[in-house]
C-alpha positions as CSV (number, residue, x, y, z in Angstrom):
1,M,-11.5,-9.5,-3.4
2,I,-9.0,-12.3,-3.1
3,N,-6.5,-10.3,-5.1
4,L,-6.8,-7.5,-2.6
5,L,-6.6,-9.9,0.4
6,T,-3.5,-11.6,-1.0
7,F,-1.8,-8.1,-1.5
8,I,-2.6,-7.0,2.1
9,L,-1.3,-10.1,3.6
10,V,1.8,-9.9,1.4
11,A,2.3,-6.2,2.1
12,Y,1.9,-6.8,5.8
13,G,4.5,-9.8,5.9
14,M,7.1,-7.9,3.8
15,T,6.7,-4.8,6.1
16,Q,7.1,-6.9,9.3
17,I,10.1,-8.4,8.1
18,I,11.8,-5.3,7.0
19,V,10.7,-3.2,10.1
20,Y,11.4,-6.0,12.9
21,G,13.0,-8.8,11.2
22,S,16.5,-9.8,12.9
23,I,17.8,-10.6,9.5
24,F,17.9,-6.8,8.8
25,N,19.5,-5.8,12.0
26,R,22.9,-5.1,10.5
27,I,21.7,-3.1,7.6
28,R,18.6,-1.3,9.1
29,P,19.7,2.2,9.7
30,A,19.6,3.7,13.3
31,K,16.3,5.5,14.1
32,Q,18.1,8.8,14.2
33,S,19.9,8.4,11.0
34,L,20.4,11.2,8.4
35,A,17.5,12.1,6.0
36,G,14.9,10.3,8.0
37,L,15.7,6.9,6.7
38,G,16.1,5.4,10.2
39,E,12.5,6.5,10.9
40,L,11.3,4.9,7.8
41,F,12.9,1.6,8.6
42,H,11.3,1.7,12.0
43,C,7.8,2.7,11.1
44,P,5.3,0.0,9.7
45,M,3.1,2.8,8.6
46,C,5.9,4.6,6.5
47,M,7.6,1.4,5.4
48,G,4.1,-0.1,4.7
49,F,3.5,2.7,2.0
50,W,6.7,2.1,0.2
51,V,6.2,-1.9,0.4
52,G,2.8,-1.3,-1.3
53,V,4.4,0.9,-4.0
54,F,7.0,-1.7,-4.5
55,L,4.4,-4.6,-4.7
56,W,2.6,-2.6,-7.3
57,A,5.7,-2.2,-9.4
58,V,6.3,-6.0,-9.3
59,S,2.8,-7.1,-9.8
60,P,3.3,-7.5,-13.6
61,N,5.8,-10.3,-12.7
62,T,3.6,-12.3,-10.3
63,L,0.5,-14.2,-10.6
64,L,-0.4,-13.6,-7.0
65,F,-2.2,-10.3,-7.8
66,M,-2.4,-8.0,-10.7
67,F,-3.3,-4.3,-10.8
68,E,-3.6,-1.7,-13.4
69,N,-0.1,-0.1,-14.3
70,S,-0.9,3.6,-13.4
71,P,0.8,5.8,-10.7
72,T,-2.6,6.5,-9.4
73,T,-3.0,2.8,-8.7
74,G,0.5,2.5,-7.3
75,F,-0.2,5.4,-4.8
76,L,-3.5,3.9,-3.7
77,L,-2.1,0.6,-3.2
78,G,0.9,2.2,-1.2
79,C,-1.9,4.0,0.9
80,L,-3.7,0.7,1.4
81,S,-0.6,-1.1,2.3
82,S,0.3,1.6,4.8
83,G,-2.9,1.6,6.6
84,T,-3.4,-2.2,6.8
85,S,0.1,-2.8,7.8
86,Y,-0.2,-0.4,10.6
87,V,-3.5,-1.7,11.8
88,L,-2.5,-5.1,11.6
89,N,0.7,-4.3,13.4
90,M,-1.3,-2.6,16.3
91,L,-3.5,-5.7,16.6
92,F,-1.0,-8.4,16.5
93,G,2.2,-8.6,18.4
94,D,4.9,-11.2,19.2
95,K,2.7,-12.5,22.1
96,G,-0.5,-12.6,19.8
97,V,-3.4,-10.1,19.9
98,N,-2.6,-7.0,21.5
99,I,-5.2,-6.0,24.2
100,N,-4.6,-2.6,25.9
101,E,-6.9,-1.7,28.8
102,N,-6.5,1.8,29.6
103,H,-8.7,2.8,32.7
C-alpha cells in the first residue's frame, strides 16, 4: 500500500511540475502546437499517463517503489497516474482546496 501511495504522490508532483511549473515555461510547447504535443504538456490527465509510464520504467533504479517489469503493469500504472493526477489537480490548486459551488 505504501508502495502505491508513494508512486501516486511522486506521479502527481512530477505531473504538476511539468504541466504548471514555471521552470518549464520556455521549453513547454504552445497548446496549439503541431502533433498535439502542446495539448499533452498542458493536460494533467494526459501528462499524468506518460509520467506513470516513465516512473514504471525507472522503478528498477529506485528504492521508493518497485513494480513488475511487464508492459501491462506499465500501462496500468500510467492509467493510475493519469487518474490520480487529474483528481488531485481538480481537488487542490494554488489557493488550496478547490471548492466549486454551482447553483
